[in-house]
PASEBA-1860 file (N, C-alpha, C; in nm, 3 decimals):
! residues 287
1> MTIDLHTH> 0.089/-0.120/0.009/0.004/-0.020/-0.004/0.105/0.120/0.028 ~ 0.052/0.227/-0.101/0.096/0.373/-0.079/0.024/0.454/-0.035 ~ 0.041/0.509/0.075/-0.091/0.584/0.128/-0.021/0.727/0.160 ~ -0.116/0.824/0.115/-0.084/0.952/0.144/-0.192/1.054/0.208 ~ -0.202/1.061/0.326/-0.275/1.117/0.407/-0.309/1.293/0.397 ~ -0.242/1.370/0.342/-0.273/1.515/0.333/-0.233/1.558/0.204 ~ -0.342/1.581/0.156/-0.344/1.641/0.008/-0.461/1.761/-0.010 ~ -0.442/1.891/-0.126/-0.580/1.945/-0.109/-0.591/1.964/-0.278
9> SLASDGTD> -0.747/1.994/-0.268/-0.777/2.058/-0.433/-0.821/2.185/-0.423 ~ -0.884/2.213/-0.548/-0.951/2.341/-0.558/-1.034/2.383/-0.467 ~ -1.117/2.295/-0.375/-1.193/2.327/-0.250/-1.116/2.390/-0.167 ~ -0.992/2.422/-0.168/-0.935/2.494/-0.078/-0.805/2.578/-0.177 ~ -0.684/2.540/-0.147/-0.564/2.631/-0.212/-0.511/2.523/-0.304 ~ -0.536/2.405/-0.370/-0.462/2.350/-0.473/-0.548/2.375/-0.558 ~ -0.470/2.291/-0.687/-0.498/2.311/-0.824/-0.546/2.199/-0.907 ~ -0.555/2.115/-0.876/-0.639/2.018/-0.877/-0.777/2.011/-0.869
17> SPSELVAN> -0.875/1.974/-0.933/-1.004/1.990/-0.883/-1.025/1.826/-0.798 ~ -1.125/1.810/-0.696/-1.114/1.701/-0.662/-1.133/1.582/-0.725 ~ -1.185/1.595/-0.813/-1.180/1.463/-0.966/-1.045/1.449/-1.019 ~ -1.011/1.552/-1.029/-0.856/1.554/-1.084/-0.740/1.480/-0.991 ~ -0.777/1.546/-0.859/-0.697/1.490/-0.753/-0.694/1.348/-0.730 ~ -0.791/1.273/-0.732/-0.813/1.147/-0.714/-0.747/1.064/-0.871 ~ -0.788/1.140/-0.957/-0.696/1.035/-1.085/-0.577/1.067/-1.085 ~ -0.527/1.153/-1.036/-0.400/1.218/-1.045/-0.305/1.111/-0.933
25> AKAAGLTV> -0.386/1.078/-0.808/-0.321/0.972/-0.704/-0.359/0.833/-0.762 ~ -0.417/0.813/-0.824/-0.432/0.659/-0.908/-0.301/0.660/-0.993 ~ -0.286/0.757/-1.109/-0.198/0.743/-1.174/-0.051/0.756/-1.083 ~ -0.025/0.811/-0.992/0.093/0.808/-0.926/0.135/0.675/-0.835 ~ 0.047/0.613/-0.878/0.034/0.473/-0.780/-0.001/0.480/-0.651 ~ -0.094/0.571/-0.582/-0.135/0.572/-0.448/-0.221/0.468/-0.476 ~ -0.245/0.391/-0.334/-0.355/0.286/-0.308/-0.441/0.381/-0.207 ~ -0.405/0.476/-0.111/-0.479/0.546/-0.004/-0.450/0.663/-0.042
33> LAITDHDT> -0.555/0.775/-0.058/-0.531/0.911/-0.036/-0.632/0.983/0.051 ~ -0.609/1.071/0.151/-0.688/1.173/0.202/-0.688/1.289/0.113 ~ -0.829/1.338/0.122/-0.867/1.501/0.059/-0.897/1.563/0.203 ~ -0.796/1.663/0.220/-0.764/1.763/0.347/-0.750/1.899/0.336 ~ -0.865/1.957/0.247/-0.913/2.092/0.224/-0.904/2.184/0.346 ~ -0.855/2.271/0.336/-0.857/2.388/0.457/-1.002/2.423/0.490 ~ -1.052/2.377/0.651/-1.178/2.431/0.693/-1.283/2.430/0.588 ~ -1.296/2.293/0.532/-1.398/2.281/0.453/-1.438/2.139/0.390
41> TGGWAEAT> -1.556/2.091/0.394/-1.568/1.949/0.303/-1.598/1.965/0.185 ~ -1.543/2.051/0.098/-1.624/2.114/0.003/-1.576/1.984/-0.132 ~ -1.489/1.936/-0.103/-1.411/1.845/-0.196/-1.469/1.717/-0.200 ~ -1.529/1.683/-0.083/-1.555/1.534/-0.062/-1.669/1.472/-0.158 ~ -1.795/1.540/-0.230/-1.868/1.490/-0.308/-1.816/1.452/-0.415 ~ -1.731/1.532/-0.468/-1.667/1.523/-0.592/-1.544/1.432/-0.629 ~ -1.469/1.378/-0.524/-1.389/1.322/-0.506/-1.475/1.187/-0.488 ~ -1.567/1.168/-0.421/-1.606/1.050/-0.403/-1.677/0.956/-0.538
49> AALPAGLT> -1.748/1.093/-0.629/-1.784/1.064/-0.706/-1.710/1.003/-0.801 ~ -1.580/1.064/-0.838/-1.509/1.019/-0.933/-1.401/0.932/-0.916 ~ -1.420/0.886/-0.771/-1.299/0.790/-0.705/-1.286/0.653/-0.818 ~ -1.158/0.656/-0.857/-1.140/0.537/-0.955/-1.105/0.396/-0.889 ~ -1.126/0.279/-0.935/-1.135/0.136/-0.847/-0.999/0.132/-0.835 ~ -0.963/0.048/-0.688/-0.853/0.040/-0.669/-0.770/0.171/-0.558 ~ -0.868/0.295/-0.553/-0.795/0.399/-0.506/-0.901/0.401/-0.322 ~ -0.862/0.407/-0.234/-0.907/0.407/-0.104/-0.924/0.562/-0.086
57> LVTGTEFS> -1.042/0.632/-0.031/-1.022/0.780/0.007/-1.087/0.805/0.140 ~ -0.994/0.864/0.201/-1.010/0.899/0.326/-1.055/1.052/0.343 ~ -1.196/1.090/0.399/-1.238/1.212/0.381/-1.161/1.271/0.498 ~ -1.125/1.417/0.494/-1.087/1.490/0.614/-1.105/1.637/0.583 ~ -1.036/1.711/0.667/-1.026/1.861/0.661/-0.902/1.890/0.747 ~ -0.819/1.999/0.663/-0.707/2.049/0.779/-0.763/2.174/0.850 ~ -0.787/2.169/0.979/-0.813/2.275/1.042/-0.716/2.396/1.109 ~ -0.757/2.484/1.073/-0.659/2.614/1.109/-0.710/2.643/1.282
65> CVYTGADG> -0.556/2.647/1.337/-0.573/2.601/1.499/-0.484/2.726/1.552 ~ -0.484/2.759/1.668/-0.394/2.817/1.762/-0.379/2.758/1.898 ~ -0.262/2.794/1.921/-0.229/2.760/2.083/-0.190/2.882/2.141 ~ -0.254/2.923/2.254/-0.184/3.032/2.344/-0.110/2.975/2.453 ~ -0.018/3.025/2.444/0.095/2.957/2.553/0.083/3.053/2.701 ~ 0.121/3.016/2.804/0.121/3.107/2.934/0.135/3.230/2.958 ~ 0.235/3.270/2.833/0.257/3.401/2.815/0.168/3.496/2.740 ~ 0.050/3.429/2.719/-0.049/3.508/2.590/0.043/3.494/2.453
73> RDVSLHLL> 0.102/3.458/2.433/0.175/3.445/2.287/0.095/3.330/2.202 ~ 0.063/3.371/2.095/-0.002/3.255/1.986/0.094/3.189/1.898 ~ 0.078/3.091/1.874/0.144/2.984/1.806/0.036/2.894/1.679 ~ 0.043/2.935/1.583/-0.070/2.880/1.483/-0.023/2.736/1.433 ~ -0.124/2.654/1.453/-0.071/2.499/1.406/-0.239/2.448/1.326 ~ -0.215/2.353/1.268/-0.272/2.274/1.179/-0.340/2.110/1.261 ~ -0.452/2.112/1.235/-0.504/1.989/1.306/-0.560/1.932/1.173 ~ -0.537/1.796/1.144/-0.610/1.703/1.032/-0.707/1.623/1.100
81> GYLYDPEN> -0.846/1.654/1.036/-0.935/1.589/1.115/-0.993/1.474/1.011 ~ -0.984/1.384/1.045/-1.031/1.255/0.934/-1.163/1.177/0.985 ~ -1.247/1.140/0.880/-1.342/1.056/0.888/-1.458/1.089/1.037 ~ -1.476/1.211/1.005/-1.562/1.260/1.098/-1.708/1.274/1.020 ~ -1.822/1.306/1.118/-1.947/1.292/1.090/-1.973/1.458/1.007 ~ -1.964/1.484/0.874/-1.981/1.647/0.846/-2.088/1.717/0.886 ~ -2.191/1.630/0.908/-2.354/1.680/0.987/-2.313/1.719/1.097 ~ -2.227/1.704/1.183/-2.204/1.719/1.319/-2.205/1.897/1.328
89> EGLRQERI> -2.337/1.923/1.413/-2.364/2.076/1.392/-2.266/2.167/1.470 ~ -2.169/2.119/1.549/-2.094/2.201/1.649/-1.950/2.199/1.533 ~ -1.915/2.099/1.462/-1.783/2.106/1.373/-1.835/2.200/1.246 ~ -1.971/2.163/1.209/-2.009/2.248/1.083/-2.000/2.428/1.113 ~ -2.063/2.428/1.216/-2.048/2.576/1.254/-1.927/2.618/1.279 ~ -1.808/2.548/1.330/-1.683/2.608/1.312/-1.623/2.629/1.170 ~ -1.655/2.539/1.081/-1.598/2.498/0.963/-1.661/2.646/0.909 ~ -1.778/2.715/0.901/-1.838/2.783/0.847/-1.737/2.923/0.926
97> RLRESRLG> -1.762/2.963/1.032/-1.656/3.048/1.076/-1.530/3.072/1.024 ~ -1.484/2.967/1.020/-1.312/2.951/0.961/-1.340/3.014/0.810 ~ -1.416/2.929/0.749/-1.446/2.992/0.592/-1.439/3.109/0.587 ~ -1.526/3.184/0.676/-1.580/3.313/0.627/-1.472/3.413/0.710 ~ -1.366/3.364/0.770/-1.272/3.443/0.858/-1.159/3.436/0.732 ~ -1.129/3.288/0.649/-1.057/3.326/0.567/-1.075/3.398/0.431 ~ -1.202/3.386/0.409/-1.274/3.506/0.291/-1.230/3.640/0.329 ~ -1.251/3.690/0.459/-1.219/3.813/0.464/-1.090/3.887/0.508
105> RGEQIVRN> -0.990/3.756/0.559/-0.837/3.756/0.536/-0.799/3.792/0.402 ~ -0.852/3.700/0.328/-0.787/3.725/0.207/-0.824/3.876/0.132 ~ -0.947/3.900/0.143/-0.952/4.046/0.071/-0.890/4.130/0.099 ~ -0.860/4.141/0.230/-0.776/4.249/0.294/-0.628/4.264/0.273 ~ -0.597/4.122/0.229/-0.443/4.090/0.191/-0.460/4.185/0.030 ~ -0.551/4.160/-0.044/-0.558/4.208/-0.182/-0.573/4.339/-0.154 ~ -0.659/4.387/-0.076/-0.692/4.552/-0.056/-0.529/4.621/-0.010 ~ -0.491/4.551/0.083/-0.334/4.577/0.122/-0.234/4.622/-0.006
113> LEADGYPV> -0.230/4.485/-0.098/-0.144/4.494/-0.208/-0.187/4.625/-0.330 ~ -0.325/4.629/-0.320/-0.361/4.723/-0.430/-0.322/4.855/-0.367 ~ -0.339/4.860/-0.233/-0.306/5.000/-0.176/-0.174/5.077/-0.231 ~ -0.065/4.947/-0.253/0.076/5.009/-0.282/0.082/4.989/-0.458 ~ -0.004/4.954/-0.518/-0.009/4.954/-0.669/0.023/4.807/-0.725 ~ 0.028/4.698/-0.664/0.039/4.594/-0.707/-0.092/4.539/-0.803 ~ -0.078/4.482/-0.886/-0.183/4.447/-1.023/-0.233/4.314/-0.969 ~ -0.347/4.322/-0.859/-0.406/4.208/-0.805/-0.539/4.244/-0.785
121> TWERVTEL> -0.633/4.171/-0.815/-0.792/4.221/-0.769/-0.867/4.130/-0.717 ~ -0.947/4.110/-0.616/-1.026/4.036/-0.546/-1.127/3.950/-0.641 ~ -1.176/4.007/-0.782/-1.245/3.927/-0.844/-1.146/3.828/-0.903 ~ -1.053/3.840/-0.919/-0.958/3.730/-0.981/-0.922/3.638/-0.864 ~ -0.898/3.685/-0.781/-0.846/3.596/-0.655/-0.981/3.486/-0.652 ~ -1.109/3.544/-0.639/-1.207/3.460/-0.596/-1.244/3.372/-0.734 ~ -1.220/3.433/-0.834/-1.220/3.327/-0.966/-1.147/3.221/-0.947 ~ -1.042/3.228/-0.915/-0.926/3.136/-0.903/-0.954/3.004/-0.830
129> ADGGAVGR> -1.028/3.082/-0.688/-1.083/3.004/-0.591/-1.204/2.899/-0.623 ~ -1.272/2.964/-0.716/-1.377/2.894/-0.794/-1.482/2.814/-0.674 ~ -1.528/2.902/-0.562/-1.614/2.856/-0.490/-1.550/2.779/-0.370 ~ -1.438/2.782/-0.385/-1.369/2.697/-0.275/-1.330/2.816/-0.161 ~ -1.237/2.752/-0.046/-1.209/2.835/0.052/-1.095/2.926/-0.008 ~ -1.099/3.068/0.014/-0.986/3.161/-0.047/-0.859/3.131/0.059 ~ -0.747/3.114/-0.002/-0.585/3.095/0.057/-0.517/3.204/0.005 ~ -0.390/3.224/0.051/-0.279/3.300/0.024/-0.242/3.229/-0.105
137> PHIARVLV> -0.247/3.115/-0.141/-0.171/3.074/-0.259/-0.261/3.113/-0.408 ~ -0.398/3.168/-0.370/-0.469/3.230/-0.494/-0.439/3.357/-0.497 ~ -0.402/3.428/-0.413/-0.329/3.567/-0.411/-0.189/3.551/-0.522 ~ -0.131/3.441/-0.450/0.005/3.439/-0.511/0.010/3.382/-0.682 ~ -0.084/3.321/-0.718/-0.109/3.301/-0.840/-0.112/3.414/-0.940 ~ -0.231/3.520/-0.877/-0.271/3.633/-0.940/-0.138/3.713/-0.928 ~ -0.036/3.739/-0.847/0.090/3.798/-0.867/0.191/3.715/-0.971 ~ 0.169/3.608/-0.989/0.250/3.514/-1.060/0.180/3.541/-1.210
145> ENGVVGSV> 0.075/3.522/-1.238/0.018/3.584/-1.363/0.047/3.704/-1.431 ~ 0.051/3.837/-1.317/0.074/3.952/-1.357/0.216/3.978/-1.371 ~ 0.328/3.877/-1.332/0.437/3.892/-1.335/0.497/4.000/-1.219 ~ 0.441/3.983/-1.110/0.502/4.067/-1.032/0.591/3.974/-0.961 ~ 0.596/3.877/-0.944/0.705/3.747/-0.890/0.688/3.608/-1.020 ~ 0.817/3.568/-1.003/0.803/3.410/-1.057/0.761/3.312/-1.036 ~ 0.709/3.293/-0.914/0.659/3.174/-0.894/0.567/3.205/-0.734 ~ 0.507/3.095/-0.720/0.387/3.106/-0.573/0.511/3.120/-0.472
153> NEAFEELL> 0.598/3.018/-0.466/0.695/3.043/-0.343/0.747/3.178/-0.322 ~ 0.775/3.237/-0.450/0.829/3.363/-0.448/0.775/3.446/-0.394 ~ 0.598/3.438/-0.426/0.520/3.540/-0.345/0.535/3.552/-0.206 ~ 0.520/3.396/-0.161/0.536/3.403/-0.031/0.663/3.440/0.027 ~ 0.764/3.428/0.000/0.862/3.489/0.051/0.877/3.653/0.043 ~ 0.820/3.710/-0.070/0.851/3.841/-0.092/0.723/3.945/-0.038 ~ 0.621/3.889/-0.041/0.515/3.987/-0.022/0.425/3.901/0.058 ~ 0.367/3.796/0.071/0.270/3.743/0.135/0.306/3.682/0.287
161> SAHGKYYA> 0.430/3.677/0.322/0.482/3.599/0.471/0.394/3.690/0.559 ~ 0.406/3.603/0.661/0.309/3.621/0.806/0.376/3.708/0.874 ~ 0.480/3.774/0.831/0.584/3.883/0.884/0.592/3.991/0.827 ~ 0.522/3.972/0.692/0.524/4.093/0.618/0.418/4.223/0.620 ~ 0.465/4.326/0.521/0.363/4.431/0.560/0.232/4.406/0.504 ~ 0.164/4.286/0.423/0.046/4.286/0.330/-0.025/4.170/0.396 ~ 0.047/4.118/0.514/-0.023/4.017/0.581/-0.159/4.062/0.680 ~ -0.270/3.962/0.685/-0.372/4.020/0.792/-0.416/3.859/0.844
169> KKVDTDVF> -0.408/3.911/0.994/-0.446/3.810/1.073/-0.589/3.667/1.026 ~ -0.606/3.577/1.028/-0.731/3.511/1.026/-0.804/3.485/1.160 ~ -0.897/3.414/1.190/-0.945/3.348/1.327/-0.942/3.231/1.285 ~ -0.873/3.183/1.417/-0.836/3.001/1.425/-0.908/2.967/1.526 ~ -0.912/2.822/1.539/-0.987/2.759/1.636/-0.874/2.724/1.748 ~ -0.915/2.743/1.878/-0.802/2.677/1.978/-0.795/2.538/1.950 ~ -0.678/2.480/1.959/-0.631/2.356/1.933/-0.692/2.253/2.013 ~ -0.714/2.254/2.139/-0.803/2.162/2.250/-0.943/2.173/2.210
177> TAIELVRA> -1.003/2.300/2.144/-1.124/2.292/2.113/-1.152/2.218/2.004 ~ -1.052/2.236/1.893/-1.039/2.165/1.788/-1.044/1.983/1.787 ~ -0.966/1.959/1.877/-0.990/1.825/1.903/-1.085/1.757/1.995 ~ -1.167/1.861/2.046/-1.286/1.802/2.105/-1.404/1.802/2.003 ~ -1.395/1.902/1.938/-1.500/1.900/1.821/-1.487/1.791/1.724 ~ -1.358/1.756/1.674/-1.370/1.613/1.569/-1.383/1.497/1.636 ~ -1.355/1.493/1.788/-1.375/1.355/1.836/-1.499/1.330/1.845 ~ -1.614/1.495/1.911/-1.725/1.472/1.940/-1.828/1.415/1.798
185> AGGLTVFA> -1.768/1.452/1.674/-1.789/1.423/1.559/-1.753/1.287/1.491 ~ -1.685/1.209/1.585/-1.663/1.036/1.564/-1.557/1.051/1.459 ~ -1.459/1.157/1.481/-1.352/1.159/1.400/-1.208/1.119/1.471 ~ -1.085/1.138/1.388/-0.985/1.106/1.445/-0.884/1.246/1.396 ~ -0.781/1.273/1.505/-0.729/1.393/1.495/-0.553/1.367/1.483 ~ -0.498/1.424/1.390/-0.366/1.408/1.362/-0.295/1.552/1.351 ~ -0.192/1.600/1.418/-0.142/1.726/1.434/-0.030/1.734/1.297 ~ -0.078/1.849/1.212/0.007/1.847/1.111/0.097/1.888/1.097
193> HPFAHRRG> 0.231/1.890/1.013/0.345/1.945/1.033/0.416/1.990/1.175 ~ 0.400/1.931/1.256/0.426/1.989/1.388/0.581/2.049/1.440 ~ 0.679/1.990/1.333/0.801/2.055/1.337/0.838/2.140/1.201 ~ 0.758/2.188/1.176/0.768/2.260/1.039/0.838/2.422/1.067 ~ 0.981/2.415/1.119/1.008/2.546/1.182/1.011/2.654/1.070 ~ 1.022/2.632/0.942/1.097/2.721/0.850/0.914/2.796/0.810 ~ 0.841/2.755/0.897/0.694/2.794/0.872/0.673/2.889/0.961 ~ 0.731/2.915/1.112/0.717/3.021/1.197/0.748/2.921/1.314
201> PVVGVDVI> 0.703/2.987/1.441/0.736/2.919/1.533/0.642/2.753/1.575 ~ 0.711/2.701/1.630/0.611/2.580/1.677/0.603/2.564/1.835 ~ 0.512/2.468/1.860/0.523/2.446/2.000/0.609/2.323/2.055 ~ 0.637/2.310/2.171/0.698/2.220/2.268/0.658/2.082/2.258 ~ 0.719/2.019/2.292/0.662/1.855/2.345/0.567/1.861/2.423 ~ 0.592/1.928/2.523/0.482/1.950/2.641/0.348/1.985/2.577 ~ 0.347/2.092/2.480/0.180/2.115/2.408/0.150/1.977/2.370 ~ 0.255/1.926/2.281/0.220/1.777/2.229/0.136/1.694/2.305
209> AAMTAAGL> 0.210/1.653/2.451/0.157/1.594/2.526/0.046/1.615/2.581 ~ 0.003/1.721/2.621/-0.135/1.802/2.655/-0.227/1.726/2.532 ~ -0.192/1.807/2.411/-0.279/1.749/2.318/-0.305/1.596/2.305 ~ -0.231/1.512/2.325/-0.262/1.362/2.350/-0.345/1.342/2.468 ~ -0.327/1.418/2.555/-0.381/1.375/2.683/-0.540/1.423/2.642 ~ -0.568/1.510/2.561/-0.683/1.598/2.535/-0.776/1.467/2.410 ~ -0.679/1.392/2.352/-0.753/1.307/2.270/-0.688/1.299/2.122 ~ -0.568/1.372/2.116/-0.513/1.342/2.005/-0.474/1.199/1.941
217> DGIEIDHP> -0.483/1.181/1.828/-0.465/1.024/1.787/-0.323/1.021/1.705 ~ -0.269/1.122/1.685/-0.120/1.109/1.563/-0.060/1.218/1.555 ~ 0.045/1.225/1.501/0.139/1.322/1.462/0.198/1.254/1.303 ~ 0.180/1.406/1.251/0.255/1.361/1.097/0.424/1.381/1.129 ~ 0.466/1.289/1.093/0.622/1.279/1.102/0.693/1.302/0.970 ~ 0.682/1.180/0.867/0.735/1.227/0.728/0.652/1.348/0.661 ~ 0.701/1.434/0.653/0.654/1.534/0.570/0.753/1.655/0.505 ~ 0.714/1.693/0.385/0.828/1.747/0.308/0.907/1.867/0.387
225> DHAPEDRI> 0.839/1.930/0.501/0.889/2.046/0.548/0.971/2.005/0.700 ~ 0.987/1.858/0.719/1.023/1.824/0.813/1.185/1.756/0.796 ~ 1.273/1.834/0.858/1.421/1.792/0.838/1.407/1.662/0.884 ~ 1.563/1.575/0.843/1.585/1.429/0.881/1.594/1.423/1.051 ~ 1.631/1.531/1.127/1.649/1.543/1.277/1.525/1.541/1.341 ~ 1.407/1.615/1.257/1.286/1.645/1.318/1.184/1.506/1.308 ~ 1.240/1.430/1.179/1.167/1.297/1.172/1.198/1.211/1.285 ~ 1.349/1.185/1.309/1.361/1.084/1.385/1.308/1.150/1.556
233> ALRALATE> 1.316/1.268/1.588/1.260/1.354/1.703/1.121/1.278/1.740 ~ 1.048/1.309/1.608/0.906/1.312/1.611/0.866/1.123/1.637 ~ 0.907/1.081/1.551/0.899/0.923/1.557/0.917/0.876/1.684 ~ 1.040/0.959/1.777/1.057/0.908/1.929/0.971/0.946/1.985 ~ 0.890/1.063/1.958/0.797/1.111/2.041/0.631/1.032/2.026 ~ 0.640/0.998/1.926/0.516/0.899/1.893/0.526/0.804/1.936 ~ 0.625/0.731/1.979/0.633/0.578/2.059/0.623/0.632/2.204 ~ 0.674/0.729/2.244/0.662/0.759/2.387/0.521/0.817/2.450
241> LDLVGTGA> 0.452/0.861/2.345/0.347/0.900/2.377/0.211/0.824/2.305 ~ 0.258/0.705/2.251/0.177/0.620/2.198/0.078/0.669/2.088 ~ 0.096/0.758/1.996/0.057/0.838/1.930/0.079/0.762/1.743 ~ -0.022/0.750/1.689/0.019/0.703/1.537/0.088/0.819/1.474 ~ 0.220/0.759/1.394/0.254/0.857/1.295/0.249/0.811/1.177 ~ 0.228/0.941/1.127/0.166/0.944/0.958/0.277/1.014/0.888 ~ 0.253/1.000/0.743/0.351/1.051/0.673/0.249/1.118/0.544 ~ 0.283/1.233/0.462/0.214/1.275/0.356/0.265/1.365/0.295
249> SDYHGTNK> 0.203/1.417/0.143/0.320/1.481/0.091/0.281/1.661/0.103 ~ 0.144/1.670/0.140/0.099/1.815/0.173/0.079/1.866/0.038 ~ 0.035/1.770/-0.083/0.044/1.823/-0.211/-0.070/1.925/-0.229 ~ -0.047/2.032/-0.328/-0.134/2.147/-0.354/-0.129/2.154/-0.500 ~ -0.098/2.081/-0.579/-0.110/2.085/-0.721/0.017/2.160/-0.739 ~ 0.011/2.271/-0.875/0.112/2.337/-0.898/0.154/2.447/-0.812 ~ 0.045/2.477/-0.711/0.063/2.550/-0.594/0.212/2.548/-0.528 ~ 0.251/2.408/-0.500/0.390/2.389/-0.476/0.475/2.294/-0.577
257> TTRLGACT> 0.583/2.235/-0.526/0.654/2.155/-0.597/0.675/2.037/-0.543 ~ 0.584/1.995/-0.464/0.562/1.889/-0.384/0.473/1.794/-0.475 ~ 0.520/1.653/-0.516/0.441/1.584/-0.609/0.359/1.456/-0.503 ~ 0.252/1.422/-0.553/0.195/1.303/-0.458/0.289/1.191/-0.410 ~ 0.218/1.171/-0.294/0.319/1.053/-0.272/0.455/1.090/-0.255 ~ 0.501/1.221/-0.203/0.660/1.247/-0.194/0.689/1.198/-0.044 ~ 0.571/1.184/0.053/0.555/1.138/0.170/0.486/1.059/0.230 ~ 0.498/0.946/0.276/0.374/0.857/0.295/0.352/0.795/0.426
265> TDPKEYER> 0.235/0.716/0.442/0.225/0.652/0.601/0.255/0.511/0.550 ~ 0.313/0.464/0.674/0.337/0.339/0.684/0.238/0.246/0.718 ~ 0.167/0.137/0.626/0.024/0.073/0.624/0.014/0.033/0.752 ~ 0.075/-0.018/0.838/0.038/-0.049/0.991/-0.010/0.054/1.074 ~ 0.107/0.181/1.051/0.031/0.315/1.096/-0.105/0.327/1.067 ~ -0.154/0.332/0.909/-0.268/0.376/0.880/-0.393/0.289/0.935 ~ -0.355/0.145/0.943/-0.470/0.054/1.011/-0.477/0.101/1.135 ~ -0.387/0.149/1.226/-0.404/0.149/1.342/-0.471/0.304/1.402
273> LVSRTSAR> -0.444/0.396/1.281/-0.532/0.499/1.271/-0.692/0.480/1.240 ~ -0.711/0.432/1.130/-0.841/0.400/1.125/-0.945/0.334/1.171 ~ -0.871/0.215/1.275/-0.958/0.146/1.343/-1.040/0.208/1.443 ~ -0.960/0.352/1.501/-1.022/0.423/1.586/-1.134/0.485/1.577 ~ -1.182/0.496/1.432/-1.302/0.605/1.421/-1.442/0.515/1.443 ~ -1.543/0.611/1.470/-1.681/0.539/1.472/-1.741/0.606/1.373 ~ -1.755/0.747/1.318/-1.841/0.794/1.253/-1.853/0.730/1.093 ~ -1.730/0.767/1.015/-1.719/0.692/0.879/-1.594/0.605/0.861
281> VPIRLSA> -1.606/0.560/0.775/-1.489/0.460/0.708/-1.431/0.494/0.557 ~ -1.311/0.470/0.542/-1.239/0.517/0.409/-1.372/0.440/0.290 ~ -1.361/0.515/0.174/-1.445/0.482/0.062/-1.346/0.422/-0.052 ~ -1.379/0.294/-0.097/-1.325/0.206/-0.169/-1.438/0.134/-0.252 ~ -1.387/0.167/-0.390/-1.438/0.080/-0.484/-1.362/-0.034/-0.506 ~ -1.428/-0.140/-0.581/-1.367/-0.309/-0.588/-1.301/-0.273/-0.718 ~ -1.159/-0.313/-0.694/-1.073/-0.309/-0.842/-1.144/-0.389/-0.943
END
């Protein structure tokens, strides 16, 4: 089995439609794929309808979260929620709140760029989002289209950084609340790219232990943003805390250079993870 448990489609900030995502996963030799768009279930139905024979689909979402330390400082982090009941009212309302926040934040970033004369419009950004959750990669693509930068990565480095002039904050969910909400909806939770230092500040081992005590099921170990030493440390931590250790590409189509299946999950760890769910099961058609 070749298992990739973290990917994005046009429903958030990827460039593949959900149907293209499952087709590309099959072509890449994957046997299990998780669709985990940001703060939405918008791609689930299309991905399920287009699911090719022989590919198992795990439905999920990447939730935008925050941890507030004793000193009052916030650290942004992401939580992958899998196989939960999308009709659970508490979690549904939180997804709506997060999507609306992303929309407002995206428009504010565009207005900030426009004020300094950059050729980017909110109309074009929302056109690229195509009804999905708006993210900074959509703004980056407009900047690439208009020749401001040469790539999406360059747009993030020069103009869209969280520490830059044009950035606008979005509303996030307290990570312990998010774990509780996903669990209440019968789902599973995995801490996404916990040691991705180049993205910004990360939480300490003590916070991951507290998340585990709150019901966290796993941590993402093999991820493109994790250095070899990070993966070694996370693997040891997963053993110590009895967490499922996953791996994934965090694929975004052409918005990032990472290919599907660049990092994968060990089949035994995958079986450990999915055996814990109560709301939904992975979707598979006969080969």
